[in-house]
LUMVEXGU-826615 format. One record per residue (C-alpha): x, y, z; residue number from 1; residue in three letters. Coordinates in steps of 0.1 Angstrom, whole numbers, padded with zeros to 4 digits, always signed. Example, Ala and Ser with C-alpha at 12.3 -4.5 7.8 and 13.67 -1.06 7.14 Angstrom:
% residues 2
     xx     yy     zz  fiza  vexmi
  +0123  -0045  +0078     1    ALA
  +0137  -0011  +0071     2    SER
//
This chain:
% residues 503
     xx     yy     zz  fiza  vexmi
  -0359  +0207  -0226     1    MET
  -0381  +0194  -0253     2    LYS
  -0376  +0208  -0287     3    ALA
  -0406  +0226  -0300     4    THR
  -0426  +0216  -0330     5    GLY
  -0454  +0192  -0322     6    THR
  -0450  +0203  -0286     7    LYS
  -0450  +0241  -0288     8    ALA
  -0471  +0247  -0257     9    ARG
  -0484  +0280  -0244    10    ALA
  -0469  +0273  -0210    11    ALA
  -0435  +0272  -0225    12    ARG
  -0435  +0301  -0249    13    LEU
  -0422  +0326  -0224    14    THR
  -0392  +0305  -0214    15    SER
  -0381  +0287  -0246    16    LEU
  -0365  +0318  -0260    17    THR
  -0341  +0319  -0231    18    ASP
  -0326  +0286  -0242    19    ASP
  -0313  +0296  -0276    20    VAL
  -0281  +0315  -0280    21    TYR
  -0286  +0348  -0297    22    ILE
  -0258  +0372  -0304    23    VAL
  -0260  +0407  -0289    24    PRO
  -0268  +0425  -0322    25    GLU
  -0299  +0403  -0325    26    ASP
  -0313  +0412  -0291    27    ALA
  -0341  +0435  -0305    28    PRO
  -0354  +0405  -0325    29    PHE
  -0355  +0384  -0294    30    ARG
  -0374  +0410  -0276    31    GLY
  -0399  +0412  -0304    32    ARG
  -0405  +0374  -0303    33    LEU
  -0409  +0375  -0265    34    GLN
  -0436  +0402  -0268    35    PHE
  -0454  +0381  -0294    36    LEU
  -0452  +0350  -0273    37    PHE
  -0466  +0369  -0243    38    SER
  -0496  +0380  -0264    39    GLN
  -0503  +0344  -0274    40    ILE
  -0500  +0332  -0238    41    GLU
  -0527  +0357  -0228    42    LYS
  -0550  +0341  -0254    43    GLU
  -0544  +0307  -0240    44    PHE
  -0550  +0319  -0204    45    GLU
  -0584  +0332  -0215    46    GLN
  -0592  +0299  -0231    47    LEU
  -0581  +0280  -0200    48    TYR
  -0605  +0301  -0178    49    LEU
  -0634  +0293  -0202    50    GLU
  -0625  +0256  -0199    51    ASN
  -0627  +0258  -0161    52    LEU
  -0661  +0272  -0163    53    GLN
  -0673  +0245  -0187    54    LEU
  -0658  +0219  -0164    55    GLN
  -0677  +0233  -0134    56    ASP
  -0710  +0231  -0154    57    LYS
  -0702  +0195  -0164    58    LEU
  -0695  +0185  -0127    59    GLU
  -0728  +0200  -0117    60    SER
  -0746  +0179  -0143    61    VAL
  -0727  +0148  -0132    62    ILE
  -0739  +0154  -0096    63    ALA
  -0776  +0154  -0108    64    VAL
  -0773  +0125  -0133    65    ASN
  -0750  +0102  -0114    66    ASN
  -0770  +0070  -0121    67    LYS
  -0742  +0049  -0137    68    GLU
  -0766  +0037  -0165    69    THR
  -0748  +0022  -0195    70    PRO
  -0750  +0043  -0226    71    PRO
  -0770  +0032  -0256    72    SER
  -0754  +0024  -0290    73    HIS
  -0764  +0059  -0303    74    GLU
  -0749  +0075  -0272    75    GLN
  -0717  +0055  -0276    76    GLN
  -0714  +0069  -0312    77    GLN
  -0721  +0104  -0299    78    GLN
  -0695  +0099  -0271    79    GLN
  -0669  +0089  -0297    80    GLN
  -0677  +0120  -0317    81    GLN
  -0674  +0142  -0286    82    LEU
  -0640  +0126  -0277    83    GLN
  -0627  +0132  -0312    84    GLN
  -0639  +0168  -0309    85    GLN
  -0622  +0172  -0276    86    GLN
  -0589  +0159  -0290    87    ARG
  -0591  +0184  -0318    88    THR
  -0597  +0212  -0293    89    GLU
  -0570  +0200  -0270    90    ARG
  -0545  +0200  -0299    91    ALA
  -0553  +0236  -0305    92    GLY
  -0549  +0246  -0269    93    VAL
  -0516  +0228  -0265    94    SER
  -0502  +0245  -0295    95    GLY
  -0494  +0214  -0315    96    THR
  -0503  +0232  -0347    97    GLY
  -0480  +0261  -0342    98    LEU
  -0451  +0245  -0360    99    GLY
  -0422  +0259  -0339   100    LEU
  -0387  +0246  -0340   101    SER
  -0354  +0255  -0323   102    PRO
  -0344  +0273  -0355   103    ALA
  -0376  +0294  -0355   104    THR
  -0366  +0307  -0320   105    LEU
  -0331  +0317  -0332   106    GLY
  -0318  +0351  -0345   107    ALA
  -0346  +0362  -0369   108    THR
  -0350  +0395  -0389   109    PRO
  -0377  +0418  -0376   110    THR
  -0400  +0410  -0406   111    SER
  -0396  +0373  -0401   112    GLN
  -0403  +0377  -0364   113    ALA
  -0435  +0396  -0373   114    ASP
  -0445  +0368  -0397   115    ASP
  -0439  +0341  -0371   116    VAL
  -0459  +0361  -0345   117    GLY
  -0487  +0367  -0370   118    ALA
  -0488  +0330  -0378   119    SER
  -0489  +0321  -0342   120    LEU
  -0517  +0346  -0334   121    LEU
  -0537  +0334  -0364   122    ALA
  -0534  +0298  -0353   123    SER
  -0545  +0308  -0318   124    THR
  -0575  +0328  -0329   125    HIS
  -0585  +0299  -0353   126    LYS
  -0585  +0274  -0325   127    SER
  -0605  +0298  -0303   128    LEU
  -0630  +0304  -0331   129    LYS
  -0634  +0267  -0337   130    ALA
  -0640  +0261  -0300   131    LYS
  -0667  +0288  -0297   132    LEU
  -0685  +0276  -0329   133    SER
  -0685  +0240  -0318   134    SER
  -0698  +0250  -0283   135    ALA
  -0728  +0269  -0297   136    THR
  -0736  +0247  -0327   137    GLY
  -0761  +0218  -0326   138    GLY
  -0794  +0213  -0310   139    SER
  -0801  +0212  -0273   140    LYS
  -0811  +0175  -0275   141    ALA
  -0778  +0166  -0291   142    LYS
  -0759  +0185  -0265   143    ALA
  -0779  +0167  -0238   144    SER
  -0771  +0133  -0252   145    ASN
  -0734  +0142  -0254   146    LYS
  -0734  +0153  -0218   147    ILE
  -0751  +0120  -0207   148    LYS
  -0726  +0099  -0226   149    ALA
  -0697  +0118  -0211   150    GLN
  -0712  +0115  -0177   151    THR
  -0715  +0078  -0180   152    SER
  -0679  +0075  -0191   153    ARG
  -0667  +0096  -0162   154    ILE
  -0687  +0076  -0137   155    VAL
  -0675  +0042  -0150   156    SER
  -0639  +0054  -0149   157    SER
  -0642  +0055  -0111   158    PHE
  -0657  +0020  -0106   159    LYS
  -0623  +0003  -0103   160    ASN
  -0605  +0030  -0085   161    GLN
  -0587  +0011  -0057   162    THR
  -0557  +0034  -0051   163    VAL
  -0560  +0061  -0025   164    VAL
  -0539  +0092  -0034   165    SER
  -0538  +0127  -0021   166    SER
  -0515  +0157  -0020   167    VAL
  -0496  +0159  +0013   168    VAL
  -0469  +0184  +0005   169    ARG
  -0467  +0215  -0017   170    GLU
  -0437  +0235  -0027   171    PHE
  -0437  +0269  -0045   172    GLY
  -0413  +0297  -0052   173    GLY
  -0398  +0293  -0087   174    HIS
  -0404  +0322  -0110   175    LYS
  -0409  +0301  -0141   176    ASP
  -0420  +0266  -0151   177    GLY
  -0402  +0236  -0135   178    ILE
  -0387  +0211  -0159   179    TRP
  -0377  +0182  -0136   180    GLN
  -0380  +0170  -0100   181    VAL
  -0358  +0144  -0083   182    ASP
  -0359  +0128  -0048   183    ALA
  -0327  +0122  -0028   184    LYS
  -0323  +0087  -0016   185    MET
  -0319  +0085  +0022   186    GLY
  -0326  +0122  +0029   187    GLN
  -0359  +0141  +0032   188    PRO
  -0351  +0165  +0004   189    ILE
  -0360  +0170  -0032   190    ILE
  -0345  +0190  -0061   191    GLY
  -0361  +0210  -0089   192    THR
  -0347  +0224  -0122   193    ALA
  -0365  +0254  -0135   194    SER
  -0367  +0277  -0166   195    ALA
  -0360  +0306  -0143   196    ASP
  -0323  +0297  -0145   197    HIS
  -0321  +0282  -0110   198    THR
  -0322  +0248  -0093   199    ALA
  -0335  +0244  -0058   200    CYS
  -0331  +0219  -0029   201    ILE
  -0363  +0217  -0008   202    TRP
  -0368  +0203  +0027   203    GLY
  -0398  +0180  +0026   204    ILE
  -0409  +0185  +0062   205    GLU
  -0406  +0223  +0062   206    SER
  -0416  +0228  +0026   207    GLY
  -0391  +0256  +0022   208    ARG
  -0361  +0261  -0001   209    CYS
  -0329  +0251  +0017   210    LEU
  -0305  +0259  -0011   211    LEU
  -0307  +0277  -0045   212    GLN
  -0282  +0271  -0072   213    TYR
  -0276  +0301  -0095   214    GLN
  -0246  +0290  -0115   215    GLY
  -0263  +0285  -0149   216    HIS
  -0268  +0313  -0174   217    ALA
  -0298  +0296  -0190   218    GLY
  -0329  +0275  -0182   219    SER
  -0320  +0245  -0159   220    VAL
  -0335  +0216  -0178   221    ASN
  -0326  +0186  -0157   222    SER
  -0315  +0177  -0122   223    LEU
  -0302  +0144  -0107   224    LYS
  -0289  +0136  -0073   225    PHE
  -0257  +0116  -0067   226    HIS
  -0267  +0083  -0050   227    LYS
  -0242  +0084  -0022   228    HIS
  -0228  +0119  -0019   229    ARG
  -0243  +0154  -0015   230    ASP
  -0238  +0163  -0051   231    LEU
  -0262  +0174  -0078   232    VAL
  -0259  +0171  -0116   233    LEU
  -0277  +0197  -0137   234    THR
  -0280  +0204  -0175   235    GLY
  -0289  +0238  -0189   236    SER
  -0299  +0258  -0219   237    GLY
  -0265  +0276  -0216   238    ASP
  -0250  +0245  -0233   239    GLY
  -0233  +0232  -0201   240    THR
  -0237  +0206  -0174   241    ALA
  -0226  +0213  -0138   242    HIS
  -0219  +0193  -0107   243    ILE
  -0224  +0213  -0075   244    TRP
  -0223  +0207  -0038   245    GLN
  -0258  +0201  -0023   246    ALA
  -0249  +0206  +0014   247    ALA
  -0280  +0222  +0030   248    VAL
  -0286  +0241  +0062   249    ASN
  -0314  +0224  +0082   250    TRP
  -0319  +0252  +0106   251    GLU
  -0352  +0270  +0103   252    VAL
  -0351  +0308  +0103   253    PRO
  -0365  +0325  +0134   254    LYS
  -0395  +0338  +0114   255    LYS
  -0409  +0308  +0095   256    GLY
  -0421  +0315  +0060   257    HIS
  -0433  +0293  +0032   258    SER
  -0409  +0286  +0003   259    SER
  -0430  +0309  -0019   260    GLU
  -0426  +0338  +0005   261    GLU
  -0389  +0333  +0007   262    GLU
  -0385  +0336  -0030   263    LEU
  -0412  +0363  -0034   264    ASP
  -0403  +0396  -0050   265    ASP
  -0424  +0417  -0026   266    SER
  -0406  +0445  -0007   267    ASP
  -0416  +0432  +0027   268    GLU
  -0399  +0399  +0020   269    GLN
  -0365  +0412  +0009   270    VAL
  -0348  +0404  +0042   271    GLU
  -0362  +0369  +0043   272    ASP
  -0351  +0362  +0008   273    ARG
  -0316  +0374  +0017   274    ASP
  -0315  +0345  +0043   275    ARG
  -0318  +0320  +0015   276    LEU
  -0286  +0300  +0010   277    ASP
  -0274  +0305  -0026   278    THR
  -0246  +0289  -0045   279    LEU
  -0231  +0302  -0077   280    ARG
  -0200  +0282  -0083   281    THR
  -0200  +0246  -0095   282    PRO
  -0175  +0220  -0084   283    LEU
  -0172  +0208  -0120   284    CYS
  -0183  +0222  -0154   285    GLU
  -0187  +0201  -0185   286    PHE
  -0181  +0223  -0215   287    THR
  -0153  +0234  -0239   288    GLY
  -0137  +0215  -0268   289    PRO
  -0155  +0183  -0276   290    GLY
  -0186  +0195  -0256   291    GLY
  -0221  +0204  -0268   292    HIS
  -0228  +0231  -0293   293    LEU
  -0264  +0237  -0281   294    SER
  -0289  +0233  -0253   295    VAL
  -0282  +0205  -0228   296    VAL
  -0316  +0191  -0224   297    VAL
  -0309  +0163  -0199   298    ALA
  -0280  +0147  -0179   299    ALA
  -0277  +0116  -0157   300    ASP
  -0251  +0097  -0136   301    TRP
  -0239  +0063  -0147   302    LEU
  -0241  +0036  -0122   303    SER
  -0204  +0038  -0113   304    SER
  -0209  +0075  -0104   305    MET
  -0175  +0084  -0120   306    ASP
  -0190  +0092  -0154   307    GLN
  -0221  +0112  -0166   308    ILE
  -0241  +0112  -0198   309    ILE
  -0255  +0144  -0213   310    THR
  -0280  +0149  -0242   311    GLY
  -0283  +0180  -0263   312    SER
  -0302  +0198  -0291   313    TRP
  -0271  +0194  -0312   314    ASP
  -0284  +0158  -0318   315    ARG
  -0256  +0141  -0298   316    THR
  -0251  +0126  -0264   317    ALA
  -0217  +0127  -0247   318    ILE
  -0201  +0104  -0221   319    LEU
  -0179  +0125  -0197   320    TRP
  -0153  +0116  -0171   321    ASP
  -0163  +0133  -0138   322    VAL
  -0128  +0136  -0124   323    GLU
  -0112  +0153  -0154   324    THR
  -0144  +0169  -0168   325    ALA
  -0133  +0158  -0202   326    GLN
  -0155  +0141  -0229   327    PRO
  -0148  +0104  -0233   328    LEU
  -0171  +0095  -0262   329    GLN
  -0197  +0113  -0284   330    PRO
  -0228  +0093  -0291   331    LEU
  -0241  +0102  -0326   332    THR
  -0268  +0087  -0348   333    GLY
  -0300  +0105  -0339   334    HIS
  -0315  +0125  -0368   335    ASP
  -0330  +0153  -0346   336    HIS
  -0326  +0170  -0313   337    GLU
  -0324  +0148  -0282   338    LEU
  -0351  +0152  -0256   339    THR
  -0340  +0129  -0227   340    HIS
  -0311  +0107  -0215   341    VAL
  -0313  +0081  -0187   342    SER
  -0288  +0057  -0172   343    ALA
  -0294  +0022  -0158   344    HIS
  -0292  +0021  -0120   345    PRO
  -0268  -0008  -0118   346    THR
  -0253  -0015  -0152   347    GLN
  -0233  +0006  -0177   348    ARG
  -0263  +0011  -0200   349    LEU
  -0278  +0044  -0213   350    VAL
  -0309  +0052  -0233   351    VAL
  -0313  +0084  -0253   352    THR
  -0346  +0097  -0267   353    ALA
  -0351  +0121  -0296   354    SER
  -0375  +0140  -0318   355    ARG
  -0367  +0116  -0346   356    ASP
  -0394  +0092  -0331   357    THR
  -0368  +0067  -0318   358    THR
  -0348  +0060  -0287   359    PHE
  -0314  +0042  -0286   360    ARG
  -0298  +0018  -0261   361    LEU
  -0261  +0023  -0256   362    TRP
  -0241  -0005  -0240   363    ASP
  -0208  +0004  -0223   364    PHE
  -0203  -0028  -0204   365    ARG
  -0174  -0038  -0227   366    GLU
  -0145  -0016  -0220   367    ALA
  -0131  -0016  -0256   368    LYS
  -0163  -0008  -0275   369    SER
  -0199  +0003  -0271   370    SER
  -0229  -0012  -0288   371    ALA
  -0261  +0006  -0299   372    VAL
  -0296  -0006  -0305   373    SER
  -0324  +0014  -0321   374    VAL
  -0360  +0011  -0308   375    PHE
  -0387  +0022  -0332   376    GLN
  -0424  +0022  -0325   377    GLY
  -0435  +0057  -0318   378    HIS
  -0448  +0080  -0345   379    THR
  -0439  +0113  -0329   380    GLU
  -0412  +0127  -0306   381    THR
  -0400  +0103  -0279   382    VAL
  -0401  +0126  -0248   383    THR
  -0386  +0102  -0223   384    SER
  -0372  +0067  -0219   385    SER
  -0362  +0051  -0186   386    VAL
  -0351  +0017  -0173   387    PHE
  -0375  -0005  -0153   388    ALA
  -0371  -0037  -0134   389    ARG
  -0367  -0071  -0152   390    ASP
  -0346  -0057  -0180   391    ASP
  -0373  -0035  -0194   392    LYS
  -0374  +0000  -0208   393    VAL
  -0404  +0023  -0207   394    VAL
  -0408  +0051  -0233   395    SER
  -0433  +0079  -0236   396    GLY
  -0441  +0101  -0266   397    SER
  -0460  +0130  -0281   398    ASP
  -0480  +0104  -0300   399    ASP
  -0499  +0099  -0267   400    ARG
  -0486  +0064  -0260   401    THR
  -0464  +0047  -0235   402    ILE
  -0446  +0016  -0246   403    LYS
  -0429  -0011  -0224   404    VAL
  -0400  -0029  -0241   405    TRP
  -0377  -0058  -0233   406    GLU
  -0340  -0051  -0237   407    LEU
  -0335  -0083  -0257   408    ARG
  -0364  -0076  -0281   409    ASN
  -0363  -0042  -0298   410    MET
  -0386  -0051  -0327   411    ARG
  -0419  -0048  -0309   412    SER
  -0432  -0035  -0275   413    ALA
  -0444  -0058  -0248   414    LEU
  -0473  -0035  -0239   415    ALA
  -0487  -0002  -0253   416    THR
  -0506  +0022  -0232   417    ILE
  -0528  +0047  -0251   418    ARG
  -0538  +0080  -0235   419    THR
  -0555  +0112  -0245   420    ASP
  -0526  +0136  -0241   421    SER
  -0488  +0139  -0248   422    SER
  -0465  +0123  -0223   423    VAL
  -0436  +0141  -0206   424    ASN
  -0408  +0128  -0183   425    ARG
  -0422  +0097  -0168   426    LEU
  -0408  +0076  -0139   427    ALA
  -0411  +0039  -0129   428    VAL
  -0411  +0028  -0093   429    SER
  -0390  -0001  -0079   430    SER
  -0423  -0020  -0077   431    GLY
  -0430  -0016  -0114   432    GLY
  -0456  +0012  -0114   433    ILE
  -0453  +0038  -0142   434    ILE
  -0462  +0074  -0132   435    ALA
  -0471  +0093  -0164   436    ILE
  -0472  +0132  -0165   437    PRO
  -0494  +0147  -0192   438    HIS
  -0498  +0180  -0210   439    ASP
  -0534  +0181  -0200   440    ASN
  -0524  +0183  -0163   441    ARG
  -0532  +0147  -0155   442    GLN
  -0510  +0122  -0138   443    ILE
  -0518  +0085  -0144   444    ARG
  -0505  +0053  -0129   445    LEU
  -0501  +0020  -0149   446    PHE
  -0483  -0012  -0143   447    ASP
  -0457  -0028  -0166   448    LEU
  -0484  -0050  -0182   449    ASN
  -0502  -0019  -0194   450    GLY
  -0530  -0021  -0169   451    GLN
  -0544  +0011  -0154   452    ARG
  -0538  +0015  -0117   453    VAL
  -0551  +0049  -0109   454    ALA
  -0555  +0085  -0120   455    ARG
  -0543  +0110  -0094   456    LEU
  -0570  +0136  -0084   457    PRO
  -0570  +0169  -0101   458    ARG
  -0595  +0195  -0086   459    THR
  -0595  +0232  -0079   460    SER
  -0579  +0225  -0045   461    ARG
  -0552  +0199  -0054   462    GLN
  -0533  +0189  -0085   463    GLY
  -0515  +0209  -0112   464    HIS
  -0531  +0238  -0131   465    ARG
  -0509  +0236  -0161   466    ARG
  -0487  +0210  -0179   467    MET
  -0471  +0184  -0157   468    VAL
  -0435  +0182  -0170   469    SER
  -0419  +0155  -0147   470    SER
  -0425  +0130  -0119   471    VAL
  -0402  +0112  -0096   472    ALA
  -0407  +0082  -0072   473    TRP
  -0392  +0082  -0037   474    ALA
  -0373  +0049  -0032   475    GLU
  -0386  +0049  +0003   476    GLU
  -0416  +0071  +0014   477    PRO
  -0403  +0105  +0025   478    LEU
  -0426  +0119  +0052   479    LEU
  -0456  +0101  +0037   480    ASN
  -0446  +0112  +0002   481    CYS
  -0443  +0084  -0024   482    ASP
  -0443  +0105  -0056   483    LEU
  -0434  +0140  -0065   484    PHE
  -0446  +0160  -0095   485    SER
  -0437  +0193  -0110   486    CYS
  -0451  +0215  -0138   487    GLY
  -0454  +0248  -0155   488    PHE
  -0477  +0261  -0128   489    ASP
  -0444  +0266  -0110   490    ARG
  -0455  +0242  -0083   491    ARG
  -0442  +0209  -0069   492    VAL
  -0465  +0184  -0052   493    PHE
  -0457  +0155  -0029   494    GLY
  -0483  +0127  -0032   495    TRP
  -0492  +0100  -0007   496    SER
  -0502  +0069  -0027   497    ILE
  -0517  +0039  -0009   498    ILE
  -0517  +0009  -0032   499    MET
  -0539  -0022  -0027   500    PRO
  -0523  -0053  -0013   501    LYS
  -0524  -0072  -0045   502    ASP
  -0502  -0045  -0061   503    ASN
//
């Protein structure tokens, strides 16, 4: 899970408190914080509804003024001012100014909890007030020019849209936000890790949950399938990583229900929920002496599949032996909490990302020693770093950029992609297409040269309604699904993406 701070988002406020250990005598303080966070979330929900109304008005204007005329110089300047204003507003909505940290969410005296809550509420009301004042200020002529400039920009963004994409599958049923999604190679199933303390295996064809893992005592922050066996690796806010058996029952119940109904809390669905296969005991648990002292935010299998790597808020990553469940080597050096770990698909290489604005490359190809290289280039938290083809690494950050690096050159990036929102756990396809999930609910596709490929549609009928936290490519299309995405709207989408022949 991402440490808070520059990424204290409203969508996460209700679940982040579950990921920090609090001793029993401090339970009342934790309850007080959760109450304050719920109040803040209500404020953001109201703001979100207002934004939807404004978006509907803008779309109606676009329908009338869809002439694709290039903006004048004055309109371009006004457009830039509008974009800067939108960035400021978006920063307020996403909570980047709230200044939370893992320590803030720890055991806090009641007075301090009230101070934190008051500060959060004040920041929220301030952003709302700024939004309302900016919406009503200015003359009608100036507002009209801004809308025309924005309309021209939106129209031009679709001129080169050559990729056909649409939602073909939808999965729902988790009770809280979903941190990560992963696709199983060779089987029509996907896995999800959620802040509701569970992980689920879903059948792509049926859209229902085939197996629910309940072995963790905290938010499940990451999930990775074993390449060749029916095993799953998960990392959790309870400070542990688990390997568990992912053998699923493919038989459909006599009365078919959607996955959301199977996990629903309504009384009439109690019997159906009881049919859901659940698992509570792991095959292997990675904890104990030499293990992590805080939240395990991510975990991954090494290419040999006999070792795993875990990353934690305790600022370390650990290399573990799967057979013995014992730590082999701690990886230290980051100055702040880790946010992501990823292993190379074929070589004994690992990258770790951190809030210290860097990511590190760890080389275990030499049995006697390991080498480390530090990649610097981002100005804020590095939220994810993954390997790509041709010895490249792709990193995403809260500084709203994605950078493509070559393993042999850590001084400067080969390409930099600039966007308008923070980047979450991205994924790179075998063909070299980067899928980028954003805080602003968008999913964008770029190639490794930094050229834009597409932006996936987001309307009232398809697409995420809250932060998109993770994406995962299917190595081979699974029932017409090429890409999967998950977010804090508690939904998972399977996307069909038809690329042009030249890509």
